PyMOL commands that place a pseudoatom at each C-alpha (Angstrom):
pseudoatom trace, name=CA, resn=MET, resi=1, chain=A, elem=C, hetatm=0, pos=[171.756, 132.950, 129.895]
pseudoatom trace, name=CA, resn=HIS, resi=2, chain=A, elem=C, hetatm=0, pos=[172.912, 131.353, 133.123]
pseudoatom trace, name=CA, resn=GLU, resi=3, chain=A, elem=C, hetatm=0, pos=[171.608, 132.415, 136.490]
pseudoatom trace, name=CA, resn=LYS, resi=4, chain=A, elem=C, hetatm=0, pos=[174.725, 131.033, 138.123]
pseudoatom trace, name=CA, resn=TYR, resi=5, chain=A, elem=C, hetatm=0, pos=[178.291, 131.638, 136.993]
pseudoatom trace, name=CA, resn=THR, resi=6, chain=A, elem=C, hetatm=0, pos=[181.621, 130.091, 137.871]
pseudoatom trace, name=CA, resn=ALA, resi=7, chain=A, elem=C, hetatm=0, pos=[184.250, 132.469, 139.217]
pseudoatom trace, name=CA, resn=ILE, resi=8, chain=A, elem=C, hetatm=0, pos=[187.875, 131.759, 139.970]
pseudoatom trace, name=CA, resn=VAL, resi=9, chain=A, elem=C, hetatm=0, pos=[189.440, 134.204, 142.438]
pseudoatom trace, name=CA, resn=ARG, resi=10, chain=A, elem=C, hetatm=0, pos=[193.193, 134.319, 142.902]
pseudoatom trace, name=CA, resn=LYS, resi=11, chain=A, elem=C, hetatm=0, pos=[195.810, 136.730, 144.193]
pseudoatom trace, name=CA, resn=SER, resi=12, chain=A, elem=C, hetatm=0, pos=[198.283, 138.475, 141.918]
pseudoatom trace, name=CA, resn=SER, resi=13, chain=A, elem=C, hetatm=0, pos=[201.365, 140.250, 143.263]
pseudoatom trace, name=CA, resn=SER, resi=14, chain=A, elem=C, hetatm=0, pos=[199.374, 143.359, 144.228]
pseudoatom trace, name=CA, resn=GLU, resi=15, chain=A, elem=C, hetatm=0, pos=[195.624, 142.590, 144.095]
pseudoatom trace, name=CA, resn=TYR, resi=16, chain=A, elem=C, hetatm=0, pos=[192.938, 139.944, 143.743]
pseudoatom trace, name=CA, resn=ILE, resi=17, chain=A, elem=C, hetatm=0, pos=[191.810, 138.930, 140.269]
pseudoatom trace, name=CA, resn=ALA, resi=18, chain=A, elem=C, hetatm=0, pos=[188.541, 137.149, 139.465]
pseudoatom trace, name=CA, resn=VAL, resi=19, chain=A, elem=C, hetatm=0, pos=[187.452, 135.590, 136.194]
pseudoatom trace, name=CA, resn=CYS, resi=20, chain=A, elem=C, hetatm=0, pos=[183.996, 134.479, 135.125]
pseudoatom trace, name=CA, resn=LEU, resi=21, chain=A, elem=C, hetatm=0, pos=[184.619, 131.440, 132.967]
pseudoatom trace, name=CA, resn=GLU, resi=22, chain=A, elem=C, hetatm=0, pos=[181.274, 131.342, 131.136]
pseudoatom trace, name=CA, resn=LEU, resi=23, chain=A, elem=C, hetatm=0, pos=[181.298, 135.015, 130.096]
pseudoatom trace, name=CA, resn=ASN, resi=24, chain=A, elem=C, hetatm=0, pos=[185.074, 135.554, 129.786]
pseudoatom trace, name=CA, resn=LEU, resi=25, chain=A, elem=C, hetatm=0, pos=[184.998, 138.538, 132.140]
pseudoatom trace, name=CA, resn=VAL, resi=26, chain=A, elem=C, hetatm=0, pos=[187.745, 139.688, 134.503]
pseudoatom trace, name=CA, resn=ALA, resi=27, chain=A, elem=C, hetatm=0, pos=[187.613, 141.942, 137.565]
pseudoatom trace, name=CA, resn=GLN, resi=28, chain=A, elem=C, hetatm=0, pos=[190.149, 143.064, 140.146]
pseudoatom trace, name=CA, resn=GLY, resi=29, chain=A, elem=C, hetatm=0, pos=[190.049, 144.347, 143.703]
pseudoatom trace, name=CA, resn=ALA, resi=30, chain=A, elem=C, hetatm=0, pos=[192.183, 145.104, 146.731]
pseudoatom trace, name=CA, resn=ASP, resi=31, chain=A, elem=C, hetatm=0, pos=[190.524, 142.308, 148.760]
pseudoatom trace, name=CA, resn=LEU, resi=32, chain=A, elem=C, hetatm=0, pos=[188.136, 139.388, 148.278]
pseudoatom trace, name=CA, resn=ALA, resi=33, chain=A, elem=C, hetatm=0, pos=[185.009, 141.435, 148.999]
pseudoatom trace, name=CA, resn=GLU, resi=34, chain=A, elem=C, hetatm=0, pos=[185.981, 144.119, 146.492]
pseudoatom trace, name=CA, resn=VAL, resi=35, chain=A, elem=C, hetatm=0, pos=[186.903, 141.705, 143.719]
pseudoatom trace, name=CA, resn=GLU, resi=36, chain=A, elem=C, hetatm=0, pos=[183.629, 139.794, 144.183]
pseudoatom trace, name=CA, resn=ARG, resi=37, chain=A, elem=C, hetatm=0, pos=[181.631, 143.038, 144.119]
pseudoatom trace, name=CA, resn=ASN, resi=38, chain=A, elem=C, hetatm=0, pos=[183.495, 144.224, 141.009]
pseudoatom trace, name=CA, resn=LEU, resi=39, chain=A, elem=C, hetatm=0, pos=[182.913, 140.923, 139.204]
pseudoatom trace, name=CA, resn=ARG, resi=40, chain=A, elem=C, hetatm=0, pos=[179.194, 141.003, 140.071]
pseudoatom trace, name=CA, resn=GLU, resi=41, chain=A, elem=C, hetatm=0, pos=[178.990, 144.537, 138.669]
pseudoatom trace, name=CA, resn=ALA, resi=42, chain=A, elem=C, hetatm=0, pos=[180.867, 143.494, 135.525]
pseudoatom trace, name=CA, resn=ILE, resi=43, chain=A, elem=C, hetatm=0, pos=[178.490, 140.555, 135.006]
pseudoatom trace, name=CA, resn=GLU, resi=44, chain=A, elem=C, hetatm=0, pos=[175.409, 142.714, 135.566]
pseudoatom trace, name=CA, resn=SER, resi=45, chain=A, elem=C, hetatm=0, pos=[176.669, 145.360, 133.108]
pseudoatom trace, name=CA, resn=TYR, resi=46, chain=A, elem=C, hetatm=0, pos=[177.617, 142.748, 130.540]
pseudoatom trace, name=CA, resn=LEU, resi=47, chain=A, elem=C, hetatm=0, pos=[174.205, 141.051, 130.762]
pseudoatom trace, name=CA, resn=GLU, resi=48, chain=A, elem=C, hetatm=0, pos=[172.477, 144.426, 130.351]
pseudoatom trace, name=CA, resn=GLU, resi=49, chain=A, elem=C, hetatm=0, pos=[174.549, 145.076, 127.212]
pseudoatom trace, name=CA, resn=LEU, resi=50, chain=A, elem=C, hetatm=0, pos=[173.703, 141.617, 125.880]
pseudoatom trace, name=CA, resn=SER, resi=51, chain=A, elem=C, hetatm=0, pos=[169.989, 142.230, 126.291]
pseudoatom trace, name=CA, resn=SER, resi=52, chain=A, elem=C, hetatm=0, pos=[170.261, 145.254, 123.994]
pseudoatom trace, name=CA, resn=SER, resi=53, chain=A, elem=C, hetatm=0, pos=[172.593, 143.469, 121.536]
pseudoatom trace, name=CA, resn=PRO, resi=54, chain=A, elem=C, hetatm=0, pos=[171.183, 139.968, 121.000]
pseudoatom trace, name=CA, resn=GLU, resi=55, chain=A, elem=C, hetatm=0, pos=[173.523, 139.396, 118.044]
pseudoatom trace, name=CA, resn=THR, resi=56, chain=A, elem=C, hetatm=0, pos=[176.509, 139.307, 120.410]
pseudoatom trace, name=CA, resn=VAL, resi=57, chain=A, elem=C, hetatm=0, pos=[178.037, 135.842, 120.690]
pseudoatom trace, name=CA, resn=VAL, resi=58, chain=A, elem=C, hetatm=0, pos=[178.973, 134.884, 124.246]
pseudoatom trace, name=CA, resn=GLU, resi=59, chain=A, elem=C, hetatm=0, pos=[181.975, 132.591, 124.461]
pseudoatom trace, name=CA, resn=PRO, resi=60, chain=A, elem=C, hetatm=0, pos=[183.662, 131.105, 127.517]
pseudoatom trace, name=CA, resn=MET, resi=61, chain=A, elem=C, hetatm=0, pos=[187.221, 131.945, 128.452]
pseudoatom trace, name=CA, resn=PRO, resi=62, chain=A, elem=C, hetatm=0, pos=[189.641, 130.151, 126.087]
pseudoatom trace, name=CA, resn=ILE, resi=63, chain=A, elem=C, hetatm=0, pos=[191.721, 127.505, 127.837]
pseudoatom trace, name=CA, resn=GLN, resi=64, chain=A, elem=C, hetatm=0, pos=[195.027, 129.225, 126.970]
pseudoatom trace, name=CA, resn=GLU, resi=65, chain=A, elem=C, hetatm=0, pos=[193.876, 132.464, 128.625]
pseudoatom trace, name=CA, resn=PHE, resi=66, chain=A, elem=C, hetatm=0, pos=[192.755, 130.491, 131.674]
pseudoatom trace, name=CA, resn=ILE, resi=67, chain=A, elem=C, hetatm=0, pos=[196.169, 128.803, 131.929]
pseudoatom trace, name=CA, resn=GLU, resi=68, chain=A, elem=C, hetatm=0, pos=[197.870, 132.221, 131.709]
pseudoatom trace, name=CA, resn=PHE, resi=69, chain=A, elem=C, hetatm=0, pos=[195.591, 133.490, 134.480]
pseudoatom trace, name=CA, resn=LEU, resi=70, chain=A, elem=C, hetatm=0, pos=[196.545, 130.524, 136.684]
pseudoatom trace, name=CA, resn=ASN, resi=71, chain=A, elem=C, hetatm=0, pos=[200.244, 131.003, 135.972]
pseudoatom trace, name=CA, resn=ASP, resi=72, chain=A, elem=C, hetatm=0, pos=[200.103, 134.749, 136.748]
pseudoatom trace, name=CA, resn=THR, resi=73, chain=A, elem=C, hetatm=0, pos=[198.273, 134.400, 140.081]
pseudoatom trace, name=CA, resn=GLU, resi=74, chain=A, elem=C, hetatm=0, pos=[198.603, 132.534, 143.373]
pseudoatom trace, name=CA, resn=LEU, resi=75, chain=A, elem=C, hetatm=0, pos=[196.276, 130.030, 145.018]
pseudoatom trace, name=CA, resn=GLU, resi=76, chain=A, elem=C, hetatm=0, pos=[194.236, 131.680, 147.774]
pseudoatom trace, name=CA, resn=SER, resi=77, chain=A, elem=C, hetatm=0, pos=[191.772, 130.123, 150.228]
pseudoatom trace, name=CA, resn=SER, resi=78, chain=A, elem=C, hetatm=0, pos=[188.173, 130.237, 149.001]
pseudoatom trace, name=CA, resn=THR, resi=79, chain=A, elem=C, hetatm=0, pos=[185.231, 132.023, 150.539]
pseudoatom trace, name=CA, resn=GLN, resi=80, chain=A, elem=C, hetatm=0, pos=[181.515, 131.537, 150.202]
pseudoatom trace, name=CA, resn=PRO, resi=81, chain=A, elem=C, hetatm=0, pos=[179.927, 134.004, 147.775]
pseudoatom trace, name=CA, resn=SER, resi=82, chain=A, elem=C, hetatm=0, pos=[177.101, 136.163, 149.058]
pseudoatom trace, name=CA, resn=GLY, resi=83, chain=A, elem=C, hetatm=0, pos=[174.340, 138.265, 147.579]
pseudoatom trace, name=CA, resn=LYS, resi=84, chain=A, elem=C, hetatm=0, pos=[170.952, 137.882, 145.966]
pseudoatom trace, name=CA, resn=TYR, resi=85, chain=A, elem=C, hetatm=0, pos=[171.015, 138.997, 142.361]
pseudoatom trace, name=CA, resn=ILE, resi=86, chain=A, elem=C, hetatm=0, pos=[173.736, 136.940, 140.667]
pseudoatom trace, name=CA, resn=LEU, resi=87, chain=A, elem=C, hetatm=0, pos=[175.223, 133.907, 142.356]
pseudoatom trace, name=CA, resn=LEU, resi=88, chain=A, elem=C, hetatm=0, pos=[178.901, 133.138, 141.923]
pseudoatom trace, name=CA, resn=GLU, resi=89, chain=A, elem=C, hetatm=0, pos=[180.575, 129.850, 142.697]
pseudoatom trace, name=CA, resn=VAL, resi=90, chain=A, elem=C, hetatm=0, pos=[184.095, 130.472, 143.938]
pseudoatom trace, name=CA, resn=HIS, resi=91, chain=A, elem=C, hetatm=0, pos=[186.480, 127.612, 143.157]
pseudoatom trace, name=CA, resn=GLU, resi=92, chain=A, elem=C, hetatm=0, pos=[190.206, 127.407, 143.558]
pseudoatom trace, name=CA, resn=ALA, resi=93, chain=A, elem=C, hetatm=0, pos=[192.482, 125.618, 141.142]
pseudoatom trace, name=CA, resn=GLY, resi=94, chain=A, elem=C, hetatm=0, pos=[196.174, 124.832, 141.391]
pseudoatom trace, name=CA, resn=SER, resi=95, chain=A, elem=C, hetatm=0, pos=[198.661, 126.119, 138.852]
pseudoatom trace, name=CA, resn=CYS, resi=96, chain=A, elem=C, hetatm=0, pos=[198.936, 124.338, 135.531]
pseudoatom trace, name=CA, resn=ALA, resi=97, chain=A, elem=C, hetatm=0, pos=[202.319, 123.363, 134.174]
for i in range(1, 97): cmd.bond("trace and resi %d" % i, "trace and resi %d" % (i + 1))
show_as sticks, trace
zoom trace
């Protein structure tokens, strides 16, 4: 498994949404700190589950789902991720047509 994951964090109409592209995980939060914390927790839980179920196939987020995510959210300024256990790279992407 990766030690570093790519996360895209964007704002929906009422909250922040983050996706982990490599693991196809999604988290939400009221602010950037909360959404990052929730995504870290989701990744940690998912990796724990994978260790007990090695037959599970991990697939990245399908491109169509990623495009829907971009279309349903707004571009927001990026922040540097923090923490020690799992590192996230926060990237911003413009909307796709």
